C-alpha positions as CSV (number, residue, x, y, z in Angstrom):
1,M,-7.2,-84.6,10.6
2,K,-5.8,-85.7,7.3
3,T,-4.2,-88.7,5.7
4,F,-1.2,-88.3,3.4
5,S,1.0,-90.6,1.3
6,F,4.7,-90.2,0.9
7,L,8.0,-91.9,0.0
8,L,11.2,-92.1,2.1
9,L,12.9,-88.8,1.4
10,T,16.2,-89.1,3.2
11,C,19.5,-90.2,1.6
12,I,20.7,-93.4,3.4
13,T,22.4,-96.6,2.5
14,T,20.7,-98.9,0.1
15,A,20.2,-101.7,2.6
16,T,18.6,-99.5,5.1
17,F,16.5,-97.6,2.5
18,A,15.0,-100.9,1.4
19,A,13.9,-101.6,4.9
20,L,11.3,-98.8,4.9
21,P,8.3,-98.8,2.6
22,K,6.1,-96.1,1.4
23,Y,3.7,-94.9,4.2
24,T,0.4,-93.1,4.5
25,F,0.4,-90.6,7.4
26,T,-2.7,-90.0,9.5
27,D,-3.3,-87.3,12.2
28,L,-5.4,-89.2,14.8
29,G,-6.8,-86.1,16.4
30,T,-8.0,-85.6,19.9
31,L,-11.3,-85.9,22.0
32,G,-12.0,-82.2,21.2
33,G,-9.1,-80.8,23.2
34,D,-5.7,-79.7,22.2
35,E,-3.4,-82.7,22.5
36,S,-3.2,-86.5,22.1
37,Y,-0.6,-89.2,22.5
38,A,-0.5,-92.8,21.0
39,Y,1.3,-95.4,23.1
40,A,0.4,-98.8,21.5
41,I,-0.9,-100.4,18.3
42,N,-2.0,-104.0,18.0
43,N,-1.8,-106.2,14.8
44,K,-5.4,-105.2,13.8
45,G,-4.1,-101.6,13.6
46,Q,-6.1,-100.4,16.7
47,V,-4.3,-97.6,18.4
48,V,-4.7,-96.5,22.0
49,G,-3.2,-93.7,24.2
50,R,-4.6,-90.6,25.8
51,A,-6.3,-87.4,24.4
52,D,-7.6,-84.2,25.8
53,D,-11.3,-83.7,25.8
54,E,-13.0,-80.3,25.3
55,S,-12.6,-79.4,29.0
56,G,-8.9,-80.2,28.9
57,L,-9.1,-83.5,30.8
58,K,-6.6,-86.2,29.7
59,R,-8.6,-89.3,28.9
60,A,-7.7,-92.8,27.8
61,V,-8.7,-93.2,24.2
62,I,-9.0,-95.7,21.3
63,F,-8.3,-93.7,18.2
64,D,-10.2,-93.7,14.9
65,V,-7.4,-94.9,12.7
66,N,-9.1,-93.4,9.6
67,G,-8.4,-89.9,11.1
68,Q,-12.1,-88.9,10.9
69,G,-12.2,-87.9,14.6
70,N,-14.5,-90.7,15.8
71,N,-12.2,-91.4,18.8
72,I,-13.7,-93.3,21.8
73,D,-13.3,-91.9,25.3
74,L,-12.6,-95.0,27.5
75,G,-13.6,-93.2,30.7
76,T,-12.3,-93.8,34.2
77,L,-13.1,-95.7,37.4
78,Q,-15.6,-94.4,40.0
79,G,-14.2,-91.8,42.2
80,S,-11.8,-90.6,39.6
81,S,-10.3,-87.1,39.2
82,G,-11.5,-87.4,35.6
83,E,-8.2,-88.4,33.9
84,S,-7.0,-91.7,32.6
85,W,-4.3,-93.2,30.2
86,A,-4.4,-96.3,28.0
87,Y,-0.9,-97.9,27.7
88,A,-1.5,-101.2,25.9
89,I,-3.9,-103.1,23.7
90,N,-3.6,-106.8,22.8
91,N,-4.7,-108.4,19.5
92,K,-8.1,-109.2,21.0
93,G,-8.7,-105.5,21.6
94,Q,-8.3,-105.6,25.4
95,I,-6.9,-102.4,26.8
96,V,-5.1,-101.6,30.0
97,G,-3.7,-98.5,31.7
98,H,-4.5,-96.4,34.7
99,D,-6.6,-93.5,35.9
100,Y,-6.2,-91.1,38.8
101,D,-8.3,-91.1,41.9
102,E,-9.6,-87.9,43.5
103,Y,-6.3,-87.4,45.3
104,G,-4.3,-87.8,42.1
105,M,-3.0,-91.4,42.8
106,D,-2.7,-93.9,40.0
107,R,-5.1,-96.9,39.8
108,A,-4.6,-99.9,37.4
109,V,-7.5,-100.3,35.0
110,L,-8.8,-102.9,32.5
111,F,-10.8,-100.6,30.2
112,D,-14.1,-101.4,28.5
113,S,-13.0,-101.0,24.8
114,T,-16.5,-100.0,23.7
115,G,-16.3,-96.8,25.8
116,A,-19.5,-97.8,27.7
117,G,-17.6,-97.3,31.0
118,N,-17.6,-100.9,32.3
119,N,-14.0,-100.6,33.4
120,I,-12.5,-102.9,35.9
121,A,-10.3,-101.7,38.9
122,L,-7.4,-104.1,39.1
123,G,-6.3,-103.1,42.6
124,S,-2.8,-103.4,44.0
125,L,-0.5,-105.4,46.3
126,G,-1.8,-103.8,49.5
127,G,-1.7,-100.1,48.7
128,T,-4.1,-98.1,46.7
129,T,-2.0,-97.1,43.7
130,G,-0.9,-99.0,40.7
131,G,-0.7,-99.0,36.9
132,A,-1.2,-101.7,34.2
133,Q,1.5,-101.5,31.6
134,S,1.0,-104.5,29.3
135,I,-1.5,-107.2,28.4
136,N,-0.8,-110.3,26.2
137,D,-3.2,-112.1,23.9
138,N,-4.1,-114.5,26.7
139,G,-5.4,-111.6,28.8
140,V,-2.5,-111.7,31.3
141,I,-1.9,-108.2,32.7
142,V,1.3,-106.9,34.2
143,G,2.5,-103.5,35.6
144,W,3.2,-102.2,39.0
145,S,1.4,-101.4,42.3
146,A,2.1,-100.3,45.8
147,T,2.7,-103.0,48.5
148,T,1.6,-100.8,51.4
149,P,-0.6,-97.8,52.0
150,D,2.6,-95.7,52.1
151,E,1.9,-93.9,48.8
152,Y,5.1,-91.9,48.3
153,Y,6.1,-92.2,44.7
154,Y,8.7,-94.9,44.0
155,S,8.9,-95.8,47.7
156,N,7.2,-99.2,47.5
157,W,6.2,-100.0,43.9
158,H,6.6,-103.7,42.9
159,A,6.2,-105.4,39.6
160,T,2.7,-106.9,39.6
161,L,0.8,-109.7,37.8
162,F,-2.8,-108.4,38.0
163,D,-5.9,-110.5,38.5
164,A,-7.9,-109.5,35.3
165,T,-11.2,-110.2,37.0
166,G,-10.6,-107.4,39.5
167,A,-11.0,-109.8,42.4
168,G,-7.6,-108.6,43.8
169,Q,-5.7,-111.9,43.6
170,N,-2.7,-110.0,42.4
171,V,0.9,-111.5,42.5
172,D,4.0,-109.7,43.6
173,L,6.6,-110.5,41.0
174,D,9.5,-108.9,43.0
175,K,10.2,-110.6,46.4
176,T,13.1,-108.3,47.1
177,A,13.1,-105.2,49.4
178,C,13.5,-102.9,46.4
179,Y,11.8,-99.5,46.4
180,L,10.8,-99.7,42.8
181,S,10.2,-102.4,40.2
182,V,7.9,-102.4,37.2
183,A,6.8,-105.2,34.9
184,R,6.6,-103.3,31.6
185,C,5.9,-105.9,29.0
186,I,4.7,-109.5,28.5
187,N,4.5,-111.7,25.4
188,K,2.1,-114.5,24.6
189,V,4.3,-117.2,26.1
190,G,4.5,-115.4,29.4
191,T,7.9,-113.8,29.2
192,I,7.7,-110.8,31.6
193,A,10.3,-108.1,31.6
194,G,10.9,-104.6,33.0
195,N,13.2,-103.3,35.7
196,S,13.9,-103.6,39.4
197,E,15.3,-100.4,40.6
198,E,18.1,-99.6,38.1
199,T,18.6,-102.9,36.4
200,A,16.6,-104.7,33.6
201,M,14.8,-107.8,34.9
202,L,13.1,-110.9,33.7
203,F,10.3,-111.7,36.1
204,D,9.2,-115.2,37.1
205,I,5.5,-115.4,36.1
206,T,4.7,-117.7,39.0
207,G,5.7,-115.1,41.5
208,A,8.2,-117.5,43.1
209,G,10.9,-114.9,42.8
210,N,13.1,-116.8,40.3
211,N,13.8,-113.7,38.5
212,I,16.8,-113.1,36.2
213,N,18.8,-109.9,36.6
214,I,19.7,-108.9,33.1
215,G,21.9,-106.1,34.4
216,E,24.4,-108.6,35.8
217,F,25.3,-109.6,32.2
218,L,25.9,-106.0,31.1
219,T,28.8,-103.5,31.5
220,G,26.7,-100.4,32.3
221,D,25.1,-99.5,35.6
222,F,21.5,-98.8,34.3
223,S,19.1,-100.8,32.1
224,T,15.4,-101.4,31.6
225,V,13.3,-103.4,29.2
226,L,10.3,-101.7,27.6
227,A,9.1,-104.3,25.1
228,V,9.4,-108.0,24.3
229,N,8.4,-109.8,21.1
230,E,7.0,-113.3,20.7
231,S,10.4,-114.8,20.1
232,G,11.7,-113.3,23.4
233,K,13.8,-110.5,22.0
234,M,13.7,-107.4,24.2
235,V,14.3,-103.7,23.7
236,G,14.6,-100.8,26.1
237,Y,17.5,-98.6,27.1
238,G,20.6,-98.5,29.3
239,N,24.2,-97.5,29.2
240,V,27.3,-99.4,28.1
241,Q,29.5,-97.9,30.8
242,P,28.7,-96.4,34.2
243,G,27.7,-92.8,34.0
244,Y,27.1,-92.8,30.3
245,Y,24.0,-91.4,28.6
246,H,21.1,-93.8,28.0
247,H,21.1,-95.6,24.7
248,A,18.5,-97.7,23.0
249,M,19.3,-101.4,23.6
250,L,18.4,-104.7,22.1
251,F,18.6,-107.5,24.7
252,T,19.0,-111.1,23.6
253,A,18.8,-114.0,26.0
254,S,20.6,-117.3,25.0
255,N,22.1,-120.2,26.8
256,G,21.7,-118.7,30.2
257,T,23.2,-115.4,29.4
258,V,22.0,-112.1,28.0
259,T,23.8,-109.9,25.4
260,A,23.0,-106.2,24.8
261,T,23.4,-104.5,21.5
262,D,23.8,-100.7,21.7
263,L,21.5,-99.3,19.0
264,G,22.9,-95.8,19.1
265,G,20.8,-92.8,18.2
266,L,20.7,-90.0,15.7
267,D,22.9,-87.0,16.2
268,G,22.3,-86.5,19.9
269,T,23.3,-88.2,23.2
270,R,20.3,-90.2,24.2
271,S,18.0,-92.8,22.7
272,Y,15.2,-95.2,23.8
273,A,13.8,-98.2,22.0
274,T,10.1,-98.5,22.9
275,S,8.9,-101.3,20.7
276,I,10.0,-104.4,18.7
277,N,7.8,-106.5,16.4
278,A,7.8,-110.1,15.3
279,T,10.2,-109.5,12.5
280,G,12.7,-107.7,14.8
281,Q,11.9,-104.1,13.6
282,I,12.6,-101.7,16.4
283,V,11.4,-98.1,16.9
284,G,11.5,-95.5,19.6
285,Y,13.0,-92.1,19.9
286,S,16.3,-90.3,20.0
287,R,17.5,-86.9,21.3
288,M,18.8,-84.6,18.7
289,A,21.6,-82.1,19.0
290,S,18.9,-79.4,19.3
291,G,17.5,-81.1,22.4
292,E,14.3,-82.2,20.7
293,Y,13.4,-85.9,20.5
294,H,12.7,-87.5,17.2
295,A,10.9,-90.7,16.4
296,T,13.4,-93.3,15.3
297,F,13.6,-96.5,13.3
298,F,16.6,-98.3,14.7
299,D,19.1,-100.5,12.9
300,S,18.8,-103.7,14.8
301,T,22.3,-104.8,13.9
302,G,23.7,-101.9,16.0
303,T,25.8,-100.5,13.1
304,G,24.1,-97.1,13.4
305,Q,22.1,-96.9,10.2
306,N,19.2,-95.5,12.2
307,I,16.5,-93.5,10.4
308,D,14.8,-90.4,11.7
309,L,11.1,-91.0,10.9
310,N,10.7,-87.3,10.3
311,T,12.5,-88.0,7.0
312,V,9.7,-90.3,5.8
313,I,6.9,-87.6,6.0
314,D,6.4,-84.6,3.7
315,P,8.2,-81.7,5.3
316,N,5.4,-79.5,4.1
317,L,3.1,-81.0,6.7
318,G,5.0,-79.1,9.3
319,W,5.1,-82.0,11.7
320,E,7.8,-83.2,14.1
321,L,7.5,-86.8,15.1
322,N,8.7,-87.4,18.6
323,S,8.1,-91.0,19.5
324,A,7.1,-94.3,17.9
325,Y,5.6,-97.7,18.5
326,I,5.3,-100.6,16.0
327,N,3.1,-103.6,15.3
328,D,3.9,-106.9,13.5
329,N,2.5,-105.5,10.2
330,G,5.0,-102.6,10.3
331,Q,2.4,-99.9,11.2
332,I,3.9,-97.2,13.4
333,C,2.0,-95.0,15.8
334,G,3.3,-92.4,18.1
335,Y,3.0,-88.7,18.8
336,G,4.5,-85.5,17.5
337,K,4.1,-81.8,17.2
338,T,1.8,-80.4,14.5
339,A,2.4,-77.4,12.4
340,T,0.6,-75.3,15.1
341,G,2.8,-76.7,17.9
342,M,0.3,-79.0,19.5
343,T,1.1,-82.6,20.2
344,H,-1.1,-85.1,18.4
345,A,-1.1,-88.8,18.0
346,F,-0.2,-90.1,14.5
347,L,-0.3,-93.3,12.5
348,L,2.1,-94.4,9.7
349,T,0.7,-97.3,7.6
350,P,2.9,-99.1,5.0
351,V,1.4,-98.9,1.6
352,V,0.8,-102.4,0.3
353,V,2.5,-102.8,-3.0
354,V,0.9,-105.6,-5.0
355,P,3.7,-107.3,-6.9
356,E,3.3,-107.3,-10.7
357,V,2.3,-110.7,-11.9
358,K,3.9,-111.4,-15.2
359,P,1.5,-113.2,-17.5
360,V,2.3,-116.7,-18.7
361,V,1.1,-117.5,-22.3
362,K,1.0,-121.2,-23.1
363,Q,0.5,-122.3,-26.7
364,V,-1.9,-125.2,-27.3
365,S,-3.1,-127.3,-30.2
366,V,-6.4,-126.2,-31.7
367,K,-8.4,-128.0,-34.5
368,A,-11.3,-126.3,-36.3
369,V,-14.1,-128.4,-37.7
370,P,-15.1,-127.9,-40.5
371,A,-11.9,-126.6,-41.9
372,S,-13.6,-125.1,-44.9
373,L,-16.8,-123.2,-45.3
374,N,-18.8,-122.6,-48.5
375,L,-20.7,-119.3,-48.2
376,T,-23.5,-120.7,-50.3
377,S,-24.2,-123.4,-47.7
378,K,-22.3,-122.1,-44.6
379,P,-23.0,-124.3,-41.5
380,K,-24.4,-122.6,-38.4
381,W,-21.6,-123.7,-36.1
382,I,-17.9,-124.3,-36.1
383,M,-16.3,-126.6,-33.4
384,M,-12.9,-126.0,-31.9
385,T,-11.2,-128.9,-30.3
386,V,-8.3,-127.9,-27.9
387,Q,-5.5,-130.2,-26.8
388,L,-3.8,-128.9,-23.6
389,P,-0.2,-129.9,-22.5
390,A,-0.1,-133.0,-20.3
391,S,0.4,-130.9,-17.1
392,Y,-2.7,-128.8,-17.7
393,K,-6.2,-129.9,-16.9
394,V,-9.4,-128.4,-18.3
395,G,-10.8,-128.2,-14.7
396,N,-8.3,-125.3,-14.2
397,I,-9.7,-123.3,-17.1
398,N,-11.9,-120.2,-16.3
399,K,-14.7,-121.2,-18.6
400,A,-16.1,-117.7,-18.8
401,T,-12.9,-116.5,-20.5
402,I,-13.0,-118.7,-23.5
403,T,-13.1,-116.7,-26.7
404,L,-12.6,-117.2,-30.4
405,D,-11.1,-114.5,-32.6
406,G,-11.0,-112.0,-29.6
407,T,-14.7,-111.6,-29.0
408,A,-16.8,-114.6,-29.9
409,K,-18.1,-116.6,-27.0
410,P,-19.0,-120.3,-27.3
411,D,-22.7,-121.3,-27.1
412,W,-21.7,-124.8,-25.9
413,T,-18.6,-126.3,-24.3
414,C,-17.5,-129.8,-23.2
415,L,-14.9,-129.6,-20.4
416,V,-14.4,-133.0,-18.6
417,T,-12.7,-132.6,-15.2
418,G,-9.4,-134.5,-15.2
419,S,-9.0,-134.4,-19.0
420,N,-6.6,-132.2,-20.9
421,K,-8.8,-131.9,-24.0
422,F,-12.0,-129.8,-24.4
423,M,-14.4,-128.7,-27.1
424,A,-16.0,-125.3,-27.6
425,R,-18.7,-124.6,-30.2
426,F,-19.2,-121.2,-31.8
427,T,-21.9,-119.9,-34.2
428,T,-20.3,-118.9,-37.5
429,A,-22.5,-115.7,-37.4
430,S,-20.6,-114.5,-34.4
431,I,-17.3,-114.4,-36.3
432,A,-17.4,-111.5,-38.7
433,K,-14.5,-112.6,-40.9
434,L,-16.3,-115.8,-41.9
435,S,-18.7,-113.8,-44.0
436,T,-16.2,-113.2,-46.8
437,T,-14.0,-115.5,-48.8
438,G,-10.4,-116.1,-47.8
439,K,-8.2,-118.1,-45.5
440,Y,-8.3,-117.0,-41.9
441,D,-6.6,-117.9,-38.7
442,L,-9.1,-118.4,-35.9
443,V,-7.4,-117.8,-32.5
444,L,-8.9,-119.4,-29.4
445,A,-7.9,-118.1,-26.0
446,A,-8.8,-118.7,-22.4
447,A,-7.5,-117.9,-18.9
448,M,-6.5,-120.4,-16.3
449,K,-7.9,-120.1,-12.8
450,D,-4.4,-119.2,-11.4
451,G,-4.9,-115.7,-12.6
452,K,-1.6,-115.5,-14.5
453,T,-1.7,-118.1,-17.2
454,T,-3.4,-117.8,-20.6
455,I,-3.7,-120.5,-23.1
456,T,-3.9,-119.7,-26.8
457,G,-3.9,-121.6,-30.1
458,K,-5.0,-121.2,-33.7
459,D,-6.2,-123.1,-36.7
460,S,-7.0,-121.9,-40.2
461,V,-10.3,-122.0,-41.9
462,T,-10.9,-121.4,-45.6
463,V,-14.0,-119.6,-46.7
464,Y,-15.0,-119.9,-50.3
465,Y,-17.8,-119.3,-52.6
466,K,-18.9,-121.9,-55.1
467,K,-21.9,-121.1,-57.2
468,P,-24.2,-124.1,-57.2
469,V,-24.5,-125.9,-60.6
470,V,-28.0,-125.6,-62.0
471,K,-28.7,-128.6,-64.1
472,K,-31.0,-128.1,-67.1
473,P,-34.0,-130.3,-67.0
474,V,-33.9,-133.1,-69.5
475,V,-36.9,-132.9,-71.9
476,K,-38.0,-136.3,-72.9
477,Q,-39.0,-136.6,-76.5
478,P,-42.4,-138.3,-77.1
479,V,-42.0,-141.8,-78.2
480,K,-43.1,-142.3,-81.8
481,V,-45.4,-145.2,-82.1
482,V,-45.1,-147.0,-85.4
483,A,-48.1,-148.8,-86.4
484,K,-47.5,-152.4,-87.4
485,K,-48.4,-153.5,-90.9
486,K,-51.1,-155.9,-91.2
């Protein structure tokens, strides 16, 4: 399991090219077996799916996104055949999916994300089979389950709102006599979408049956919704005319109607949109002319500038990416064939490019005191008084960055919060040039706390040498005393 970094390699239009960043690529590995699949990624970058263990059993898994192989087996329910799948994870780390009982029938599960095995059986609508497809950040779980013990596949599956406690108070979201309906996704505000038989459907979360048949607004005869973002935009697949191949679709509901945008594909006949994030980025997979499916980044405008995600990885890796799912941060997980032909889960993580901050240099007024120094009686200190522009305050100065002449640090400062003037005192011994005569510019500099602005200013100081005048002592002549005549 390795992580690689690469740039977009394909030649595409400038507008579409700019939409994709540089990514790092990570092989997410398995549980010791041959293959793995990633089906969902939350905004924390946690990835879930299924992976083969050493015995070949397919197990629900939360992947080690560092690619170090520390993947967590999420286990099964009691009485399981030993296999399970994780389909969704919310931003709180709650995971749902299904396992298989001893007879091979699906059972909806809320998994213990620690892998300790405290999984919750979510039950059904009266039968014994079901599957959880999605969970929102409020912990609301949707999927499908059988309404009667008649367990023939697709004979009595209804879209289901599951009781997350496992107490069995599940809600049938489809009151019709359909043979198959599935609630495939739910967002935070409770928009539930999926399909009822062969038409995309918005389900009434109350279970009252006030569902909206999206297919009635479309021109084709088949549609389904696979994902919905927080603003209510939905993606999935359908056809634009009866009998046509399935194409990835963007469904937008507005003013009581729904419009569908055909997202096209790559160079083949079919495509499927599996995921849409908060910014409207859409991914999924498309069939190629060769018959293989390639992970696809779809052009949400429907103008066909779709990107084969295999063009953003190093071809020397030998991988073929087959499907993709995206989170709000633009991370993409999915699965594809490795160089050895095994299917493995993968993760594409956008490389965060820190924008270059152009420094701002602000000139300030600086006054040095004293302005002249006599080497014969050089003072111990020199004081620099700095006047900032009116819009600058000394409280915004990073005090630790104040220097004079590049390296000298003050031994005392006076910075009054709210003022735009400050003083900094330096020892003359710390400034090498002040040991010889001449006229020198002393440059004071400091950084502001915003991390991009530097203040700088200078004043000149004259250093001179004046030999002290030695005065000769005055010798007083003895006073001649003249004797008075008598």
